[in-house]
ROKOL-614109 format. One record per residue (C-alpha): x, y, z; residue in one letter. Coordinates in Angstrom, 3 decimals. Example, Ala and Ser with C-alpha at 12.3 -4.5 7.8 and 13.67 -1.06 7.14 Angstrom:
<dodrens>
DODREN; u; v; w; residu
DODREN; 12.300; -4.500; 7.800; A
DODREN; 13.670; -1.060; 7.140; S
</dodrens>
This chain:
<dodrens>
DODREN; u; v; w; residu
DODREN; -32.374; 4.443; -14.612; M
DODREN; -29.858; 3.494; -17.294; P
DODREN; -26.721; 1.634; -16.505; S
DODREN; -23.374; 3.291; -16.108; L
DODREN; -21.044; 1.814; -18.642; R
DODREN; -17.642; 1.690; -16.877; T
DODREN; -14.359; 1.335; -18.716; A
DODREN; -11.402; -0.099; -16.789; L
DODREN; -7.927; 1.012; -18.132; L
DODREN; -5.488; -1.813; -17.167; Q
DODREN; -2.121; -0.154; -17.827; S
DODREN; 1.097; 0.850; -16.249; S
DODREN; 1.325; 3.686; -18.657; G
DODREN; 4.762; 5.381; -18.838; R
DODREN; 6.296; 5.289; -15.329; P
DODREN; 8.059; 8.477; -14.484; G
DODREN; 6.456; 10.526; -17.366; S
DODREN; 3.455; 12.579; -16.517; V
DODREN; 3.121; 13.801; -20.099; P
DODREN; 3.283; 10.212; -21.365; G
DODREN; 0.597; 9.042; -18.894; N
DODREN; -1.647; 11.941; -19.878; L
DODREN; -1.279; 10.902; -23.449; A
DODREN; -2.266; 7.356; -22.640; V
DODREN; -5.239; 8.518; -20.546; L
DODREN; -6.323; 10.826; -23.401; D
DODREN; -6.347; 7.935; -25.921; A
DODREN; -8.160; 5.522; -23.491; A
DODREN; -10.755; 8.166; -22.701; A
DODREN; -11.460; 8.632; -26.494; G
DODREN; -11.766; 4.864; -26.940; R
DODREN; -14.005; 4.449; -23.916; A
DODREN; -16.270; 7.358; -24.782; A
DODREN; -16.628; 5.970; -28.416; A
DODREN; -17.700; 2.621; -26.795; A
DODREN; -20.531; 4.377; -24.815; G
DODREN; -18.773; 4.526; -21.540; A
DODREN; -19.700; 7.221; -19.065; G
DODREN; -16.775; 6.548; -16.663; L
DODREN; -13.178; 5.625; -17.134; L
DODREN; -11.219; 4.233; -14.147; V
DODREN; -7.453; 4.173; -14.183; C
DODREN; -5.025; 2.383; -11.809; P
DODREN; -3.256; 3.540; -8.574; E
DODREN; -0.611; 6.251; -9.140; M
DODREN; -1.458; 6.293; -12.867; F
DODREN; -0.409; 9.858; -13.343; L
DODREN; 3.191; 9.289; -12.455; T
DODREN; 3.836; 5.461; -12.233; G
DODREN; 4.109; 3.604; -9.046; Y
DODREN; 7.631; 2.248; -8.635; A
DODREN; 9.301; 5.580; -9.066; I
DODREN; 11.232; 5.881; -5.767; G
DODREN; 12.125; 9.334; -4.708; D
DODREN; 10.419; 10.822; -7.753; D
DODREN; 7.214; 10.413; -5.800; V
DODREN; 8.046; 13.678; -3.948; A
DODREN; 9.239; 15.348; -7.133; R
DODREN; 6.250; 14.636; -9.197; L
DODREN; 3.572; 15.111; -6.453; A
DODREN; 1.117; 17.913; -7.268; E
DODREN; -1.756; 19.578; -5.505; P
DODREN; -5.233; 18.330; -6.097; A
DODREN; -5.868; 21.307; -8.342; D
DODREN; -2.427; 21.319; -9.984; G
DODREN; -1.491; 21.409; -13.572; A
DODREN; -1.950; 17.734; -14.178; S
DODREN; -5.407; 17.754; -12.530; A
DODREN; -6.334; 20.585; -14.879; R
DODREN; -5.021; 18.490; -17.924; A
DODREN; -7.130; 15.472; -16.786; V
DODREN; -10.169; 17.781; -16.407; A
DODREN; -9.617; 19.029; -19.944; A
DODREN; -9.419; 15.410; -21.192; I
DODREN; -12.731; 14.472; -19.460; A
DODREN; -14.445; 17.512; -20.770; S
DODREN; -13.014; 16.948; -24.359; R
DODREN; -14.356; 13.343; -24.541; H
DODREN; -17.412; 13.865; -22.320; G
DODREN; -16.423; 11.117; -19.917; I
DODREN; -15.871; 11.002; -16.182; A
DODREN; -12.431; 9.963; -15.120; V
DODREN; -11.015; 8.425; -11.973; A
DODREN; -7.195; 8.217; -11.672; Y
DODREN; -4.552; 7.672; -9.093; G
DODREN; -1.737; 10.211; -8.457; Y
DODREN; 0.672; 11.440; -5.703; P
DODREN; -1.115; 14.481; -3.965; E
DODREN; 1.148; 17.124; -2.441; R
DODREN; -0.370; 19.132; 0.492; D
DODREN; 2.210; 21.281; 2.027; G
DODREN; 4.994; 19.073; 3.203; E
DODREN; 3.056; 15.882; 2.981; R
DODREN; 2.447; 13.564; 0.060; V
DODREN; -0.590; 11.272; -0.130; F
DODREN; -1.357; 8.332; -2.351; N
DODREN; -4.639; 9.788; -3.778; A
DODREN; -7.227; 9.184; -6.357; A
DODREN; -9.394; 11.862; -7.938; Q
DODREN; -12.789; 11.624; -9.765; L
DODREN; -13.528; 14.138; -12.466; V
DODREN; -16.977; 14.768; -13.955; A
DODREN; -17.613; 14.666; -17.734; P
DODREN; -17.606; 18.420; -17.780; D
DODREN; -14.229; 18.496; -15.979; G
DODREN; -15.570; 19.456; -12.608; T
DODREN; -13.542; 17.696; -9.739; R
DODREN; -16.133; 15.581; -7.876; L
DODREN; -14.021; 13.891; -5.298; A
DODREN; -10.411; 13.412; -3.990; D
DODREN; -9.569; 10.448; -1.737; Y
DODREN; -6.239; 9.737; 0.162; R
DODREN; -5.264; 6.185; 0.747; K
DODREN; -5.858; 5.315; 4.345; T
DODREN; -3.974; 1.934; 4.646; H
DODREN; -0.406; 2.089; 3.310; L
DODREN; 1.146; -1.113; 2.011; F
DODREN; 4.723; -2.168; 2.669; G
DODREN; 7.878; -0.121; 3.417; P
DODREN; 7.765; 1.717; -0.002; F
DODREN; 4.496; 3.353; 0.589; E
DODREN; 5.147; 4.084; 4.331; R
DODREN; 8.412; 5.736; 3.342; E
DODREN; 6.977; 8.046; 0.741; H
DODREN; 3.385; 8.767; 1.737; F
DODREN; 1.287; 10.058; 4.628; S
DODREN; -1.985; 8.130; 5.416; A
DODREN; -5.294; 9.680; 4.732; G
DODREN; -7.826; 9.823; 7.517; D
DODREN; -11.189; 10.064; 5.614; R
DODREN; -12.618; 6.501; 5.106; P
DODREN; -15.524; 7.403; 3.019; V
DODREN; -15.443; 9.774; 0.093; V
DODREN; -18.300; 9.856; -2.245; Q
DODREN; -19.797; 11.629; -5.346; A
DODREN; -22.920; 11.284; -7.397; E
DODREN; -22.631; 10.320; -11.057; L
DODREN; -25.207; 9.068; -13.510; G
DODREN; -27.719; 8.423; -10.707; G
DODREN; -25.405; 6.353; -8.632; L
DODREN; -23.435; 7.112; -5.549; R
DODREN; -19.719; 6.491; -6.244; L
DODREN; -17.093; 5.829; -3.530; G
DODREN; -13.376; 5.754; -3.715; L
DODREN; -10.693; 3.395; -2.158; L
DODREN; -7.171; 2.624; -3.202; I
DODREN; -5.768; -0.940; -3.519; C
DODREN; -4.873; -2.293; 0.048; Y
DODREN; -7.790; -0.382; 1.485; D
DODREN; -10.306; -2.772; -0.111; V
DODREN; -8.672; -5.654; 1.728; E
DODREN; -9.976; -4.358; 5.039; F
DODREN; -13.666; -5.463; 5.349; P
DODREN; -14.367; -2.477; 7.715; E
DODREN; -13.579; 0.022; 4.843; N
DODREN; -15.977; -1.465; 2.333; V
DODREN; -18.742; -1.918; 4.984; R
DODREN; -18.472; 1.712; 5.856; A
DODREN; -19.074; 2.513; 2.142; H
DODREN; -22.013; 0.170; 2.211; A
DODREN; -23.541; 1.825; 5.242; L
DODREN; -22.996; 5.254; 3.548; A
DODREN; -24.935; 4.087; 0.514; G
DODREN; -22.125; 3.600; -2.028; T
DODREN; -23.460; 1.882; -5.218; D
DODREN; -20.206; 1.712; -7.129; L
DODREN; -16.847; 1.488; -5.268; L
DODREN; -13.879; 2.591; -7.542; L
DODREN; -10.523; 1.047; -6.446; V
DODREN; -7.448; 2.137; -8.400; P
DODREN; -4.875; -0.453; -7.497; T
DODREN; -1.266; -1.592; -7.920; A
DODREN; -1.722; -5.249; -6.926; Q
DODREN; 1.231; -7.510; -7.365; M
DODREN; 2.342; -11.069; -7.432; H
DODREN; 1.867; -13.328; -5.364; P
DODREN; -1.413; -11.679; -4.217; F
DODREN; -3.611; -12.571; -7.222; E
DODREN; -6.212; -14.124; -4.935; F
DODREN; -7.288; -10.554; -3.869; V
DODREN; -8.302; -9.704; -7.488; A
DODREN; -9.756; -13.191; -8.191; E
DODREN; -11.550; -13.963; -4.778; S
DODREN; -11.560; -11.104; -2.273; V
DODREN; -12.975; -8.383; -4.515; V
DODREN; -16.030; -10.334; -5.681; P
DODREN; -16.748; -11.336; -2.087; V
DODREN; -16.474; -7.591; -1.044; R
DODREN; -19.070; -6.686; -3.663; A
DODREN; -21.414; -9.474; -2.554; F
DODREN; -21.257; -9.018; 1.172; E
DODREN; -21.687; -5.278; 0.815; N
DODREN; -24.292; -5.251; -1.985; Q
DODREN; -22.328; -2.864; -4.338; M
DODREN; -20.438; -2.812; -7.604; Y
DODREN; -16.673; -2.779; -7.204; V
DODREN; -14.412; -1.491; -10.030; A
DODREN; -10.965; -2.881; -9.272; Y
DODREN; -8.386; -1.517; -11.775; V
DODREN; -4.881; -2.662; -11.734; N
DODREN; -1.404; -1.962; -13.244; R
DODREN; 0.263; -4.641; -15.354; T
DODREN; 3.720; -6.016; -15.951; G
DODREN; 7.109; -5.509; -14.337; Q
DODREN; 7.794; -2.074; -12.816; E
DODREN; 10.961; -1.853; -10.711; G
DODREN; 10.827; -4.537; -8.024; A
DODREN; 7.146; -5.065; -8.555; F
DODREN; 5.265; -7.466; -10.879; E
DODREN; 1.756; -6.237; -11.342; F
DODREN; -0.663; -8.953; -12.322; V
DODREN; -3.614; -7.191; -14.059; G
DODREN; -6.865; -9.074; -13.523; L
DODREN; -8.796; -5.792; -13.289; S
DODREN; -12.565; -6.439; -12.848; S
DODREN; -15.935; -5.043; -12.337; L
DODREN; -17.626; -7.184; -9.623; A
DODREN; -21.307; -7.168; -9.078; G
DODREN; -23.556; -7.182; -6.034; P
DODREN; -24.537; -10.723; -6.814; D
DODREN; -20.879; -11.764; -6.414; G
DODREN; -20.336; -12.368; -10.123; T
DODREN; -17.549; -10.758; -12.133; T
DODREN; -19.307; -8.599; -14.798; R
DODREN; -16.127; -7.787; -16.674; A
DODREN; -12.524; -9.161; -16.279; R
DODREN; -9.130; -8.267; -17.863; A
DODREN; -6.321; -10.576; -18.429; G
DODREN; -2.771; -9.931; -17.477; R
DODREN; -1.648; -7.413; -20.145; G
DODREN; -2.562; -3.895; -21.296; E
DODREN; -6.360; -3.819; -21.811; E
DODREN; -9.335; -1.631; -21.845; L
DODREN; -12.372; -3.593; -20.670; V
DODREN; -16.037; -2.428; -20.216; L
DODREN; -18.856; -3.459; -17.952; G
DODREN; -22.277; -2.208; -16.864; E
DODREN; -23.156; -0.931; -13.407; A
DODREN; -26.851; -1.508; -13.559; D
DODREN; -29.095; 0.021; -10.922; P
DODREN; -31.757; -2.555; -11.596; A
DODREN; -29.397; -5.406; -10.610; L
DODREN; -28.500; -3.422; -7.482; L
DODREN; -32.060; -3.154; -6.425; T
DODREN; -32.833; -6.823; -7.088; A
DODREN; -29.794; -8.034; -5.378; S
DODREN; -30.384; -5.859; -2.262; R
DODREN; -33.853; -7.192; -2.010; A
DODREN; -32.669; -10.779; -2.322; A
DODREN; -29.644; -10.446; 0.053; N
DODREN; -30.419; -9.468; 3.626; P
DODREN; -26.806; -9.072; 4.959; Y
DODREN; -26.993; -5.390; 5.610; L
DODREN; -30.470; -5.567; 7.103; L
DODREN; -29.673; -8.575; 9.347; D
DODREN; -26.546; -6.981; 10.896; R
DODREN; -26.473; -6.623; 14.725; R
DODREN; -24.175; -3.734; 15.356; P
DODREN; -24.611; -3.992; 19.154; G
DODREN; -22.705; -7.248; 19.064; L
DODREN; -19.674; -5.866; 17.212; Y
DODREN; -18.607; -3.105; 19.582; T
DODREN; -15.606; -5.197; 20.758; S
DODREN; -14.133; -5.108; 17.279; L
DODREN; -13.182; -1.447; 17.545; G
</dodrens>
């Protein structure tokens, strides 16, 4: 089975401008597809910007809204799958969400962030309640989490037990929490025997300073691709052969004793 070349778009786009962010995504999809990528992963809230205050409610759209259809057209035009963050409106509620679109424009998955970070998110979003959302792409089982979600080991372990091969994590990770990008993410990949694509915003946005450092971490605990601090498109390979070899060599999941962990509930 061939590797899935994965492009990580480290960018804050054009905060507050959905058309501007769609244009950035379109250009990045073209570059990624030309480089042989089958998947482009964008940051958290990429469609609208993150630090947009009350505009979260104004710019929120349904999962099948106009912007979702625009992203589907971009994916189809360039023949590349796209994962992107956006504010999802469902009736009176708004969720911090991420959507995965197939290369033909079909919506494969929609995930709502389950662990909200800080007063800004708790004020503007409802929390999702589905910990594991998955889809198949390129022979791999992909899963979705968003930013703070990956910092809870239970979340990633749930994906491991559900068979996730490549975990997509659109993020808006800020200073002074660089250690999450540098240390926590590779450990999550290793202890759960999966790839983790962690894709961040960058630069100053409102009161937040996003630190970049997007990465594709492998099941062997190594960082297969890493961005710096600025705007960047980086590519890495999610190789099924490495997954197979690493899972054979690392017995973490096989050696678990779930009966001992019931008190952790």
